[in-house]
C-alpha positions in Angstrom: 0.0 0.0 0.0 1.2 3.5 -0.8 2.2 5.7 2.1 2.2 9.5 2.5 5.6 11.1 2.3 4.4 13.7 4.9 1.6 13.3 7.5 0.7 15.9 10.1 -2.4 16.5 12.3 -3.2 20.0 13.5 -5.7 21.2 16.1 -7.6 23.9 14.3 -7.7 26.3 17.3 -3.9 26.0 17.8 -3.3 26.3 14.1 -5.0 29.7 14.0 -3.4 30.8 17.2 0.2 29.9 16.2 0.0 30.5 12.4 -2.8 33.0 11.5 -3.4 33.5 7.8 -1.5 36.4 6.3 -3.9 38.4 4.1 -2.3 41.2 2.2 -5.3 42.3 0.1 -8.0 44.2 1.8 -10.8 42.3 0.1 -9.4 39.0 1.5 -9.3 40.7 4.9 -13.0 41.6 4.5 -14.0 38.0 3.5 -12.1 36.7 6.5 -13.8 39.2 8.9 -17.2 37.9 7.7 -16.1 34.3 7.9 -14.4 34.5 11.3 -15.7 37.6 13.2 -14.3 38.4 16.7 -15.1 35.6 19.2 -15.1 32.9 16.6 -14.1 29.5 18.1 -12.1 27.3 15.8 -12.7 23.6 16.4 -11.8 20.2 15.2 -8.6 18.7 13.7 -7.1 18.9 10.3 -5.2 15.9 8.8 -2.6 16.9 6.3 -0.8 14.5 4.0 1.4 14.8 0.9 1.8 11.9 -1.6 4.5 10.8 -4.0 3.3 10.1 -7.5 2.0 6.5 -7.8 2.5 4.1 -10.7 -0.6 3.7 -12.8 -2.5 0.4 -12.9 -1.7 -1.8 -15.9 -5.3 -1.7 -17.2 -8.4 0.4 -17.1 -12.1 -0.6 -17.5 -13.4 2.2 -19.7 -17.1 1.2 -19.4 -16.9 1.3 -15.6 -15.1 4.6 -15.8 -17.9 6.2 -17.8 -20.5 4.8 -15.4 -18.8 6.3 -12.3 -19.0 9.9 -13.7 -21.9 12.2 -12.8 -22.4 15.8 -14.0 -22.8 18.4 -11.3 -24.5 21.6 -12.3 -22.8 24.9 -11.4 -20.0 25.3 -8.9 -19.2 23.2 -5.8 -22.0 23.4 -3.2 -20.2 21.1 -0.7 -23.4 19.4 0.2 -23.4 15.8 1.2 -24.4 13.5 -1.7 -25.7 10.0 -1.0 -23.6 7.3 -2.6 -25.2 4.7 -4.9 -27.3 2.3 -2.9 -28.3 5.0 -0.4 -25.2 4.7 1.9 -23.2 7.8 3.0 -19.9 8.5 1.4 -16.7 10.3 2.1 -16.8 13.4 0.0 -13.6 15.1 -1.4 -13.3 18.4 -3.4 -10.4 19.0 -5.8 -8.4 22.2 -5.3 -7.1 23.4 -8.7 -3.7 24.0 -7.1 -0.6 25.9 -8.0 2.7 23.9 -7.7 3.2 26.1 -4.5 0.4 25.0 -2.2 -2.2 27.8 -1.6 0.4 30.3 -2.6 -2.0 33.1 -3.7 -4.5 32.8 -0.9 -3.7 36.2 0.7 -3.4 38.2 -2.5 -6.0 39.8 -4.8 -6.2 36.6 -6.9 -9.6 34.8 -6.8 -9.5 31.8 -9.1 -10.8 28.4 -8.0 -7.8 27.8 -5.7 -8.1 31.2 -3.9 -11.9 31.0 -3.7 -11.7 27.6 -1.9 -9.1 28.9 0.6 -11.2 32.1 1.3 -14.2 29.8 2.2 -11.9 27.5 4.2 -9.6 30.0 6.0 -7.8 27.3 7.9 -6.1 26.3 4.6 -4.2 29.6 4.7 -3.2 28.9 8.3 -2.1 25.4 7.2 0.3 26.9 4.6 1.9 29.2 7.2 2.3 26.2 9.6 4.0 24.1 6.9 6.4 26.9 6.0 7.2 27.4 9.8 7.9 23.7 10.1 10.5 24.0 7.2 8.3 21.9 4.9 8.1 22.7 1.2 4.3 23.3 1.0 4.2 22.2 -2.7 2.1 20.0 -4.9 4.9 19.4 -7.4 8.5 18.6 -6.5 11.5 18.1 -8.8 9.1 18.0 -11.8 6.9 15.2 -10.3 3.4 15.7 -8.9 3.0 15.4 -5.1 -0.8 15.9 -4.4 -1.8 17.2 -1.0 -4.8 16.0 1.0 -6.4 18.0 3.7 -9.1 16.3 5.7 -11.5 17.9 8.2 -11.2 21.6 7.3 -14.0 24.0 8.3 -15.9 25.8 5.5 -16.8 29.1 7.3 -18.3 31.2 4.5 -19.8 31.1 1.0 -18.7 33.6 -1.7 -21.1 33.9 -4.6 -19.0 34.4 -7.7 -21.8 33.7 -10.1 -24.3 36.5 -9.6 -21.6 38.9 -8.3 -19.1 38.1 -11.1 -16.3 38.3 -8.6 -14.3 35.4 -10.0 -10.7 35.8 -11.1 -9.3 39.2 -11.6 -12.7 40.9 -11.1 -12.4 40.2 -7.3 -9.6 42.7 -6.8 -11.4 45.4 -8.9 -14.7 45.0 -6.9 -16.0 47.4 -4.3 -16.0 46.5 -0.6 -19.8 46.6 -0.8 -19.8 44.0 -3.6 -17.6 41.8 -1.5 -19.9 42.1 1.5 -23.0 41.3 -0.5 -21.4 38.2 -2.1 -20.1 36.7 1.2 -22.2 34.9 3.7 -21.0 33.3 6.9 -21.7 29.6 7.4 -22.8 29.0 11.0 -22.1 26.4 12.2 -19.4 25.7 9.7 -19.5 22.6 7.6 -16.5 20.2 7.1 -14.7 19.6 3.8 -12.0 17.3 2.6 -9.7 18.7 -0.1 -7.4 17.2 -2.8 -4.9 19.9 -3.9 -3.2 18.9 -7.1 -1.6 21.0 -9.9 -2.2 20.4 -13.5 0.5 21.1 -16.1 0.7 24.5 -17.8 -0.1 24.6 -21.5 2.8 23.7 -23.7 3.1 22.9 -27.4 0.1 22.9 -29.8 -0.8 19.3 -29.2 -0.7 17.1 -26.1 2.1 14.6 -26.2 2.0 11.1 -24.7 4.1 12.5 -21.8 1.6 15.3 -21.2 -1.3 12.8 -21.0 0.6 10.4 -18.8 1.6 13.2 -16.4 -2.0 14.4 -16.0 -3.3 10.8 -15.6 -0.7 10.0 -13.0 -1.4 13.2 -11.1 -5.1 12.7 -10.9 -4.7 8.9 -10.2 -2.4 9.7 -7.3 -4.7 12.4 -5.8 -7.8 10.3 -6.2 -6.3 7.0 -4.9 -4.8 8.9 -1.9 -8.3 10.1 -1.1 -9.5 6.5 -1.2 -6.7 5.3 1.1 -7.2 8.1 3.6 -11.0 7.5 3.6 -10.4 3.9 4.4 -7.8 4.6 7.0 -9.9 7.1 8.9 -13.2 5.2 8.6 -15.0 4.9 11.9 -15.2 1.4 13.4 -16.8 -1.0 12.8 -17.2 -0.2 9.1 -14.9 -2.4 7.1 -12.3 -0.3 5.3 -12.7 -1.8 1.9 -16.5 -0.9 2.0 -15.9 2.8 2.4 -17.4 4.7 -0.5 -15.6 7.8 -1.9 -17.0 10.6 -4.0 -14.7 13.1 -5.6 -15.9 16.5 -6.8 -13.9 18.2 -9.6 -14.5 20.2 -12.7 -12.4 21.8 -15.4 -9.2 21.3 -13.5 -6.2 23.0 -15.2 -8.4 24.5 -17.9 -8.4 28.1 -16.7 -5.1 29.9 -16.2 -3.1 26.8 -17.2 -4.8 26.5 -20.6 -5.9 22.8 -20.5 -8.3 21.2 -22.9 -11.7 20.8 -21.3 -12.6 17.5 -23.0 -9.3 15.8 -22.5 -8.8 16.9 -18.9 -12.3 15.7 -18.1 -11.7 12.4 -19.8 -8.5 11.8 -18.0 -10.1 12.5 -14.6 -12.9 10.0 -15.4 -10.3 7.4 -16.2 -8.2 8.2 -13.2 -11.2 7.9 -10.9 -11.9 4.4 -12.1 -8.3 3.3 -11.7 -8.2 4.8 -8.2 -11.3 3.0 -6.9 -13.4 6.1 -6.6 -17.2 5.3 -6.3 -18.3 8.4 -8.1 -16.7 11.4 -9.8 -18.9 14.5 -9.9 -17.7 16.9 -12.6 -19.1 20.4 -12.1 -19.8 21.9 -15.4 -20.6 25.6 -14.6 -22.8 26.2 -17.8 -24.2 24.7 -20.9 -20.9 24.8 -22.8 -19.3 23.0 -19.9 -22.0 20.4 -19.8 -21.4 19.7 -23.5 -17.6 19.2 -22.9 -18.2 16.7 -20.1 -20.8 14.8 -22.1 -18.3 14.5 -24.9 -15.6 13.4 -22.5 -17.8 10.6 -21.1 -18.7 9.5 -24.6 -15.0 9.4 -25.5 -14.2 7.2 -22.5 -17.2 4.9 -22.6 -17.7 4.5 -26.4 -14.8 5.6 -28.5 -11.3 5.0 -27.2 -11.8 1.3 -26.3 -15.5 0.7 -27.1 -16.3 0.3 -23.4 -13.8 -2.4 -22.9 -10.9 -3.0 -20.6 -7.7 -1.7 -22.1 -4.0 -1.7 -21.2 -3.0 1.7 -19.8 -0.1 2.1 -22.3 -2.4 1.5 -25.2 -5.0 3.9 -23.7 -2.4 6.7 -23.6 -1.3 5.9 -27.1 -4.9 6.1 -28.5 -5.6 9.4 -26.6 -2.4 10.9 -28.0 -3.3 9.9 -31.5 -6.5 11.9 -31.3 -4.5 15.0 -31.4 -6.0 17.0 -28.6 -4.8 20.6 -28.6 -3.9 22.9 -25.7 -6.1 25.9 -25.1 -5.1 29.3 -24.0 -4.9 30.8 -20.5 -8.1 32.7 -19.4 -5.9 35.1 -17.5 -7.3 34.2 -14.1 
């Protein structure tokens, strides 16, 4: 069984006391003030792990992969979703991370990574604690992915970026009144589990086999680590192999990093099946996103292997031969 290369547990109250988030932008300070007003009592524990990249399984069941994917409308809502069969599941949400873990959390940036940290302010404190411990606080090291998992972090506010249009660079340009209107405290806070993993940045015109393998290995490592942690921390007497895992993601790596929406969705679908994830919920944001995810599921379930089990090497070769092209950064 794979083991984490770093494993730490923090008491949330002590984490905020010893390593408070450093928020340089006034809008981030305002969101934090709404999320954690004076007198806020931080509670619970945060389990942090970082994982070395794992070897891919030799084969993938493409029909099973297509079946495990579900479309999620809009953005993350962090609500609990019943697993197939009616049983509860351990829910995880992907952080579209930078190679430097949560690096922009205190700045005027407000893409998916920074939005998630603003709603879960303990993630900023976690970064400060890791740096104080002399740990690298990265999701990529020496050119290899090292996804980070954070289990048990409080979500203390919700920032509406849809109606307010505060996403990305618009956040820093907004008025304080717009920030206040868009931000609502969550009392009591809910609890989230996060998978922070960095996608590669757009390169040549077309994806190479190395590009595709890198993305697949990154997603597989992050997803399989979530399965392993869910099993390890499952409350007794539930048998560990019976733990159901749901991962929420979306167009990971397709904003500032210029990834291809269809290919990046398809690779996450395949990685989820390989990793033993019960269900992958891909949040599509809008009608165009829904079309991209539908195309990706059809590609996985019907086209690349006609719904059959296929060797991973051959899978990568066939995906490369389709000639998927990199997109352009959206500037956020």
